[in-house]
C-alpha positions, 0 to 999 in steps of 0.5 A: 496490569496497569503497566501492561495496559499503558504499554498496550496504549503506547504500542497502539499510539506507535502504530497510529503514528506509523500509519500517519507517516504512510498517509504523508508519504502517499501524497508524495507517492501520487505525485511521483506516479503522476509526474513519472518520477521513478527515482522518487517512487523507488525512495518512497517505496523503500520508506514504506517498506521500512514503516511496514516492517516496524508496523509488523513488529508493533502489531506482534507486540500488541498481540503479545501484550493482549495475551499477557493481559488476558493471562493476568486477568485469568483468561489464558488461551482465549482470543483477546482483542482490544474491544474485549479489553474495553468491555472488561474494563468497566470497573476502570473507567479511566483506563477504559476511556484511554484504550477506547480513544487509542483504538478509535484513532488507530481504526480511523487512521488504518481505514484512511490508509486502506482508502489511500492504498486503493486510490494509489492502486487505481492510479498505478493501473492507469499509469500501466495502461498508459505505458501499454498504450505508448508501447502499442503506439510505438509498435504501430508506427513501425508496422507496415500497412496490412495491404503491403506486408504479405507473406508467401501464402498471400496472407498478411504477416503483421511483422514490424518493419525495420527503420525505413528511410527515404533515399534522397540520393536516387 
């Protein structure tokens, strides 16, 4: 069981490491959004997807290890968590401490990633609003004034006019 426990701790450390990579990428991602560097944003998104894929594999491995440890401890079929493991390692204080530290670090970094993702989501919403504003502004430049764009039924059509240029040759 000691080797399973050591492997569980290594897996959790691997997850923490991947989350820290996501945190480091987040700063670059924010800069690329703010400065409208879409090529950099695309590259960061690809890196994030690769990290997310590896995190999913590590999470599956952690769940498998927890099931294996539970089976060794005679708790087959029960829902076993890391906190449950910590509580059941009372007679092994060294392993209990290692697992507690690994869990606390993983929870801390995962919470930080969640906060950064929320901030990035808000930043993206603001960027989309600015793009929509720019599109509306560009459309309004080409739109005729409401008083000068009447249809056959004497109501405004709201149509966008084509390129209107002053003919200086007249």
